[in-house]
C-alpha positions in Angstrom: 84.4 89.4 117.2 86.9 92.4 118.4 88.3 92.7 121.9 86.2 95.8 122.4 82.9 94.5 121.6 83.9 91.0 123.5 84.7 92.9 126.9 81.3 94.1 127.7 79.6 91.0 127.9 82.9 89.6 129.8 82.4 92.6 131.8 78.9 92.0 132.6 79.1 88.1 133.2 82.3 88.5 135.8 80.3 91.1 138.0 77.3 89.2 137.5 78.9 86.0 139.0 80.8 87.7 141.7 77.5 89.2 142.9 75.6 86.1 142.6 78.5 84.4 145.1 78.7 87.1 147.3 74.6 87.4 147.7 74.7 83.3 148.4 77.8 83.5 150.8 75.7 86.7 152.6 72.3 84.0 153.0 74.0 81.7 154.8 73.1 83.1 158.2 69.2 82.9 156.7 69.4 79.3 157.2 69.7 79.6 161.0 66.6 81.6 161.3 63.8 80.5 163.1 61.1 78.8 160.6 63.7 77.3 158.0 62.9 73.9 159.0 59.5 74.7 158.2 60.7 75.4 154.7 63.5 72.8 154.4 64.1 69.6 156.2 67.5 69.5 158.3 69.5 67.4 156.2 68.7 70.0 153.4 69.4 73.0 155.6 72.9 71.1 156.6 73.9 70.9 153.0 73.0 74.3 151.9 75.3 75.6 154.7 78.0 73.5 153.0 77.4 74.8 149.8 77.2 78.5 151.1 80.4 78.4 153.5 83.0 78.8 151.0 81.7 82.1 149.7 80.2 83.4 153.2 82.4 86.5 154.5 81.5 85.0 158.0 84.2 82.6 159.2 81.7 81.1 161.5 80.2 79.8 158.5 82.5 77.3 157.8 82.5 75.6 161.4 78.3 76.0 161.0 78.4 73.6 157.6 81.4 71.6 159.1 84.1 72.8 156.8 86.1 71.2 154.5 88.9 70.4 156.8 88.6 70.4 160.5 90.4 72.2 163.3 90.0 75.7 164.4 88.3 78.7 162.7 88.9 82.2 162.2 86.9 83.3 165.0 89.3 81.1 167.5 92.5 82.5 166.5 91.8 85.9 167.6 91.5 89.3 165.4 94.5 88.5 163.3 93.2 85.2 162.2 90.0 86.9 161.7 91.9 89.0 159.1 93.2 86.6 157.4 90.0 84.6 156.7 88.9 88.2 155.5 91.6 88.6 153.1 91.1 85.3 151.8 87.7 85.9 150.9 88.6 89.5 149.4 91.1 87.3 146.8 88.6 84.7 146.4 86.4 87.3 145.0 88.5 89.1 143.2 89.9 86.1 141.9 86.6 84.6 140.6 85.7 88.1 138.8 89.2 88.2 136.9 89.2 84.5 136.0 85.7 84.5 135.0 86.1 87.7 132.8 89.5 86.3 131.1 87.6 83.1 130.0 84.5 84.5 129.1 86.4 87.4 127.3 88.2 84.5 124.9 85.1 82.5 124.7 82.7 85.4 123.5 85.7 86.4 121.1 86.3 83.0 119.4 82.9 81.8 119.7 80.4 84.7 119.4 76.8 84.5 119.3 76.3 84.7 115.4 75.3 82.0 112.7 74.2 79.0 115.1 76.6 79.6 117.5 74.7 80.8 120.2 73.6 77.8 122.3 77.5 76.7 121.7 78.7 80.1 123.4 76.0 79.8 126.2 77.2 76.0 127.2 80.7 77.2 127.0 80.2 80.1 129.4 78.1 78.2 131.7 80.9 75.2 131.9 83.6 78.2 132.3 81.5 79.3 135.8 82.9 76.2 137.7 86.1 76.1 136.4 86.9 80.0 137.6 85.2 79.2 140.9 87.5 76.1 141.6 90.4 78.2 140.6 89.8 81.3 142.6 89.3 79.0 145.6 92.5 77.7 144.5 94.1 80.9 144.6 92.6 81.8 148.0 93.7 78.9 149.7 96.8 79.4 151.6 95.1 82.5 153.4 92.2 80.6 154.3 94.4 77.4 155.7 96.2 80.1 157.8 93.4 81.9 159.1 92.4 78.3 161.0 95.6 78.9 163.1 97.3 75.5 161.9 99.0 76.6 158.5 101.7 74.4 158.9 99.8 71.2 159.7 98.9 68.8 156.7 99.1 71.4 154.3 98.4 69.8 151.3 95.3 67.8 152.6 93.9 71.0 153.7 94.7 72.4 150.5 92.7 69.6 148.8 89.7 70.0 151.0 89.5 73.7 150.2 89.8 73.1 146.6 86.9 70.5 146.9 84.8 72.8 148.8 83.3 75.3 145.6 80.7 73.6 145.4 77.2 73.0 143.4 76.8 77.1 143.9 79.0 78.0 141.0 77.1 75.4 138.5 73.9 77.0 139.3 75.1 80.8 139.2 77.2 80.3 136.2 74.0 79.0 134.3 72.3 82.5 135.3 75.5 84.5 134.2 76.1 82.7 131.0 72.5 83.8 129.6 72.9 87.1 130.8 76.6 87.2 129.3 75.3 85.8 125.9 72.1 88.0 125.8 74.9 91.5 126.1 76.8 89.6 123.5 73.9 89.2 121.3 73.6 93.1 121.6 76.9 94.1 121.3 77.9 91.6 118.5 75.0 93.7 116.1 77.0 95.8 113.3 80.1 93.8 113.3 80.5 92.0 109.7 79.5 88.4 110.2 81.9 85.4 110.6 81.2 82.4 108.3 81.5 79.1 110.1 84.7 77.1 109.2 84.4 73.9 106.9 86.9 71.5 108.9 87.7 68.5 106.6 85.3 65.5 108.7 88.2 63.2 109.1 90.4 66.0 110.6 87.8 66.7 113.0 86.8 63.2 113.8 90.6 62.5 114.2 91.4 65.6 116.6 88.2 64.9 118.7 89.4 61.3 119.0 92.7 62.0 120.3 91.6 64.6 122.8 88.7 62.3 123.8 91.5 59.4 124.6 93.2 62.0 127.0 90.3 62.8 128.9 89.6 59.0 128.8 93.4 58.3 130.6 91.5 59.9 133.5 88.3 58.6 133.8 88.9 55.0 132.7 92.6 54.4 133.6 93.6 56.6 136.5 90.1 56.4 138.4 90.0 52.5 138.5 89.7 51.9 142.2 93.3 50.1 142.3 95.2 52.6 140.3 93.3 55.6 142.2 94.6 53.6 145.6 98.2 53.8 144.2 98.1 57.6 143.2 96.5 57.9 147.0 99.4 56.4 148.9 102.6 56.0 146.7 103.9 59.3 146.9 105.5 60.4 149.8 106.7 63.6 151.2 108.1 65.2 154.5 107.0 68.4 156.4 104.8 70.6 154.6 104.6 68.7 151.4 103.6 65.3 153.2 100.1 63.4 152.3 100.0 64.8 148.8 97.5 61.7 147.6 94.2 64.0 148.3 95.4 66.7 146.5 96.8 64.6 143.8 93.5 62.6 143.5 91.5 66.3 143.0 93.4 67.1 140.0 93.8 64.0 138.2 90.7 61.7 138.6 87.3 62.3 136.8 85.8 59.8 138.6 85.8 56.2 140.6 84.7 52.7 139.7 85.8 49.1 140.3 85.1 45.9 139.0 81.0 44.6 139.0 82.0 42.0 141.9 81.2 45.1 144.3 77.8 45.1 143.1 74.9 43.7 140.8 75.9 43.6 137.1 72.9 45.4 135.9 74.1 48.5 138.1 77.7 48.3 137.5 76.7 48.7 133.5 74.4 51.5 134.1 77.0 53.5 135.8 79.3 52.4 133.3 77.1 53.8 130.3 76.8 57.0 132.2 80.9 57.1 132.2 80.2 56.4 128.4 77.8 59.1 127.8 80.5 61.7 129.3 82.9 60.4 126.6 80.6 60.6 124.1 79.7 64.2 125.0 83.4 65.4 125.3 83.8 63.6 121.9 81.0 65.3 120.2 81.9 68.8 121.5 85.5 68.6 120.3 84.3 67.5 117.0 82.4 70.4 116.7 84.8 73.0 118.3 86.9 73.9 115.4 84.4 74.5 113.2 82.6 77.0 116.2 85.7 79.1 116.7 86.3 82.0 114.2 90.0 80.8 114.4 91.1 77.6 116.1 94.1 79.2 118.2 95.8 77.2 120.9 94.5 78.9 124.0 90.8 78.9 122.4 91.3 75.1 121.6 92.5 74.6 125.1 89.8 76.9 127.0 87.2 75.2 124.6 88.3 71.5 125.4 88.0 72.3 129.3 84.4 73.4 128.9 83.8 70.2 126.6 85.2 68.1 129.7 83.3 70.1 132.2 79.9 70.0 130.1 80.4 66.1 130.0 81.3 66.1 133.6 78.1 68.0 134.4 75.9 65.4 132.2 77.1 62.4 133.6 76.8 63.8 137.1 73.2 65.0 136.1 72.5 60.9 135.2 73.9 59.6 138.3 71.6 61.9 140.3 68.4 60.2 138.0 69.9 56.8 138.8 71.1 57.2 142.7 68.5 55.7 144.8 70.3 56.5 148.0 70.3 60.4 147.2 66.8 61.1 148.3 67.4 59.7 152.0 69.4 62.8 152.7 66.9 64.9 151.5 66.2 66.6 148.0 69.0 69.1 148.2 71.5 66.4 148.4 70.8 65.4 145.1 72.5 68.1 143.9 75.6 67.7 145.6 77.7 66.0 143.3 77.3 68.9 140.8 80.7 70.5 140.1 82.8 67.6 141.6 86.1 66.5 139.6 86.1 70.0 137.8 89.9 70.4 139.0 90.9 67.1 137.2 88.6 68.5 133.9 90.8 71.5 133.9 93.9 69.1 134.1 93.0 67.1 131.6 90.8 69.4 129.7 93.8 71.4 128.7 95.7 68.3 127.8 93.0 67.1 125.6 93.0 70.5 124.0 96.4 70.9 123.2 96.4 67.0 121.8 93.3 68.1 119.9 94.8 71.0 118.2 98.2 69.6 117.4 96.2 66.5 115.6 94.2 69.1 114.1 96.9 70.8 112.3 98.6 67.3 111.5 95.6 66.3 109.7 95.1 69.4 107.7 92.6 71.2 109.6 91.9 74.7 109.7 95.1 77.4 110.1 95.6 78.3 113.9 98.4 80.6 113.4 98.5 84.1 113.8 96.6 86.8 112.2 98.8 88.8 109.7 99.7 92.2 111.1 97.5 95.3 110.5 94.2 93.0 110.0 91.9 93.1 112.5 90.6 89.4 113.6 87.0 90.4 113.1 87.8 91.2 109.3 89.6 87.3 108.7 87.0 84.7 107.7 87.2 81.7 109.6 
C-alpha cells in the first residue's frame, strides 16, 4: 500500500482518537452533576474520574481524581502554573495525534486490510492506541509535573506516576478508532494491485517467534519475580533530581508481578500462572504470523508489529485476570476494567527488543528479504 493511500486512514484515525480523548477529558465534570450517583455507585464515579483526569483540560480534575502524585495542583500555583498545565495538555493532545498517525501510517501500509489481513490490521491498530497514549503522556509529563509547583522534588517518582495515569480510556477509544481506521483503509485500498501474502519458511517463522517471545518472557518471568522486582526498585540510587528511579524503572521493565505459591493457594497460583502462559502464547502466535502478514518485513515494521503483539498479549491476560479476580466486584463494576493498559511502557520496551531479535533471527534463518526496495520501484508494485 502506497504512502498516499495509507495516509488517509492514518489521518482519520489520528483525528478520531484525539477527539475521543478530548471528549473523555471534557466529560469529567459531568460525573459531579447531581444524579450521577443514581447511575453509578460512588466507587465507580471515583474510578471514572481517575480514568478521565489525564485527558481533562481542567487542572482541578487531577485533584478530584486523587491524581497520580500528591501535592499542589495548577490552580494552587497561580496563573503561571495554570498556564503550564494548559501547555502540558496541548502537548499531550498534539503528541497523541502525531504518534498514532505515525504508527497507523506504518501499520496500514505494511499490513493493508486485504487478502485476509483485515483482522490483523484491526488488532494491530487497537494495540497501538494505548502505546500512543502512553508516549503522549510521557512527552507532556515535564510540563504537568512543573505545573504542580514542585517540579524539582522527586522528579522520577512523579514521572512514573504520570506515565502510569493514561489508563483504560485509550484502550476503549483505541478499539473504536481502529475499527474506523480499517473501514477507511478498506475504501482507500480499492483499485490498488493486490499484494500476495509472504510464503515464510515455517522453521524460520517459528524460530523468530520463539526468540522474540523469550525476550518478552525475560520481563514477564524473570524481572517480574518479586525478589528481582524488589531489587530493581531499591538497588539503583542517585541524587538530586535523579533520585529514587525505582518506580520509573518498574514502569518500563516489568510486564507483571508474581511470587511463589507459598503466598496463596496452589490452585489460585497455578491459575494466575496459566494467564501468564496465555500471554506468552498470544505473543508467540502473533510473532509467528507477523512476517507473513507484512508486505515487507522491514526492521521498523517488525519492531512496531512486535510491540502490538506484546500489547495484545498483555490485554488478553488482563481480561482473563478480570474474569478470575473475585475481589474486583467489591469496588464497583467499573473497577474491573481499571487494570486495562497497565504495563504498556514495559510492553513498548520489550516489544521493540523482541521485534529486533525476531527480525535478526528471521534473516539468519532464511526468512523473507528485509532489505530496501530497489530505486525507481514503488513498494506497492513489489510482490510480498
